N, C-alpha and C positions, 0 to 999 in steps of 0.2 A: 460607528454603526456600519454594518455591511450594506452593500447595495440592495440585497434581498430584503433586509429588515426595513430599509428606508422605503422601498416601494410598498411593502405591506403596511407600514404605519401611516402612509399617506392615503390609503384606501380603507382603513378600518372603519371610520365613521359612516361612509356610504354603504359599505358592505354590511355592516352591522344593522343599519337602519332597514335595509331591504330584507335582511334575514329576520329581524324582529317583527316587521310588518307581516311577512309571510307566516311566521310561526304563530303570531296572535290570530291571524285569520284561520289557520288550521285548528288552533285550540278552541276558538269560539264557535266555529261552524258546526252545524248539526246535519244529519243525513239529508233532510229535505230542503236545506237552504240552497239558494242560488248564489254563486260567487261571481263577482265582477260583472254584475248585471247593469244595463243601462236603464236609468230612470230619469225622466225629464232632462235629457241631454247630459246627465252626469253618470259616471261609472261608480256604482256602489259596491263596497267591499263584500257585504253579506246582505242578502234580502231574505228575511224570514217572515213569511206570511205578509202582514201589513207593517212590519217593522224593518226599517233600514238601519244597518249597523255600519258605521264608518270608523276605521282605525286610523288614528293620527299619531305618529311617533315623533313628529317634529313640532314646531310651534303652530299655533292655531291661525296665524295670518293666512296661510295657504288654503285653508278650508272654510274660511269665513263666508265668502259669497255663496259657496255650495250649500252650507248649512242654512243661511238666511233664506234661500229659495226653497229648500226641501222641507223645512219645518212649517211652511205655510199649508202644506197639503198632506204631510206624512208624519208618522211617529219616527223619530230618529234617536238612535243611541250612539253617542260618541265615546269611543274607547281610547284612552290615553294612558300608557304605562308610566308609572312614577317610580 
C-alpha cells in the first residue's frame, strides 16, 4: 500500500462520520430551523419550533446524558442512520 493510501485509510472513519453528520443535518433541516443552537447548556443540531433534533452517527453512549436531560422538558427526535 502506498503512503498516500495508508494515510487516507487511517482517516476514513473520522472523515466519513463528520461528513455523514453534516450531510444529514443539511438534508433534515428546513428553512426556518436553527442549526447548532444552545439549549440548556447543550448544543442541538437542529431546533425546529418546539422540537429538538439530534443526529447521532456513532453509538448512543455519547449522547445518553444529553438526552436524559433534554427529554424532561422538550420533544426530542433522535436521528441515527442504519
